[in-house]
VOTORLUM-170485 format. One record per residue (C-alpha): x, y, z. Coordinates in pm, whole numbers. Each point is the difference from the previous one (the first is absolute). Example, Ala and Ser with C-alpha at 12.3 -4.5 7.8 and 13.67 -1.06 7.14 Angstrom:
BEGIN
{{1230; -450; 780}}
{{137; 344; -66}}
This chain:
BEGIN
{{-36; 1413; -98}}
{{-206; 13; 318}}
{{-164; -304; 158}}
{{-342; 66; -158}}
{{150; 25; -348}}
{{200; -318; 62}}
{{-312; -191; 104}}
{{-188; 125; -306}}
{{288; -99; -229}}
{{17; -343; 164}}
{{-375; -47; -50}}
{{26; 97; -366}}
{{300; -225; -58}}
{{-171; -295; 169}}
{{-310; 49; -216}}
{{218; 20; -311}}
{{170; -331; 87}}
{{-337; -164; 62}}
{{-120; 124; -339}}
{{321; -112; -178}}
{{-41; -344; 158}}
{{-352; -19; -148}}
{{-170; -2; 340}}
{{-194; 326; -29}}
{{-330; -193; 2}}
{{59; -155; 341}}
{{-271; 72; 256}}
{{84; 319; 192}}
{{67; -190; 322}}
{{256; -228; -168}}
{{152; 291; -191}}
{{36; 191; 327}}
{{172; -297; 163}}
{{237; -32; -296}}
{{70; 376; 5}}
{{88; -24; 370}}
{{229; -300; -61}}
{{179; 183; -281}}
{{49; 310; 213}}
{{120; -190; 305}}
{{248; -192; -212}}
{{133; 312; -171}}
{{46; 187; 328}}
{{161; -303; 164}}
{{240; -57; -289}}
{{89; 370; -11}}
{{76; 0; 373}}
{{213; -314; -31}}
{{199; 152; -285}}
{{59; 325; 190}}
{{118; -194; 306}}
{{227; -212; -217}}
{{163; 308; -154}}
{{42; 217; 308}}
{{353; 12; 145}}
{{32; -135; 354}}
{{19; 340; 171}}
{{-310; 125; -182}}
{{-180; -328; 58}}
{{22; 43; 376}}
{{-118; 361; -27}}
{{-284; -105; -232}}
{{-119; -279; 235}}
{{-7; 242; 295}}
{{-200; 248; -206}}
{{-253; -261; -109}}
{{-43; -123; 359}}
{{-48; 355; 135}}
{{-370; 83; -26}}
{{77; 372; 8}}
{{191; -30; -330}}
{{-166; 33; -340}}
{{40; -157; -342}}
{{188; 315; -98}}
{{254; -68; 277}}
{{58; -350; -137}}
{{25; 136; -355}}
{{260; 253; 112}}
{{221; -281; 130}}
{{-38; -192; -324}}
{{97; 307; -200}}
{{292; 79; 231}}
{{134; -347; -83}}
{{1; 97; -366}}
{{-290; -225; -93}}
{{-267; 105; -248}}
{{-339; -117; 129}}
{{-162; 59; -339}}
{{255; -213; -182}}
{{-32; -278; 256}}
{{-378; 8; -27}}
{{21; -16; -380}}
{{227; -306; 19}}
{{-224; -176; 250}}
{{-314; 84; -199}}
{{158; -121; -325}}
{{109; -330; 153}}
{{-336; -52; 167}}
{{-196; 85; -315}}
{{201; -251; -203}}
{{-57; -270; 262}}
{{-370; 84; 41}}
{{-80; 3; -370}}
{{201; -312; -89}}
{{-135; -227; 272}}
{{-345; -157; -19}}
{{-261; 111; 249}}
{{-51; -257; 273}}
{{-355; -121; 31}}
{{-144; 15; 349}}
{{-167; -313; 136}}
């Protein structure tokens, strides 16, 4: 999946969660803010889980790759795969856990 497809899938998933939560009628501005919060959380949690699972030698290599502006997402993915990790499976786990949390917790009202 290339970056454009990933972003589209993330948008669709975020909208689905908003709908499941019963918030589809939010004003577009608020819905956009919520969509961004969902996406930032999912990406952050995915990154944390990958870092937690990478072996020490791959972790150092991964950090150098992320810090090197000449490297791409594909370079980082290659390191993850070389460590025997399945990005898709990790993303599914993170999304499942987040969805459960998101749908079971009441929406906080803004002051």
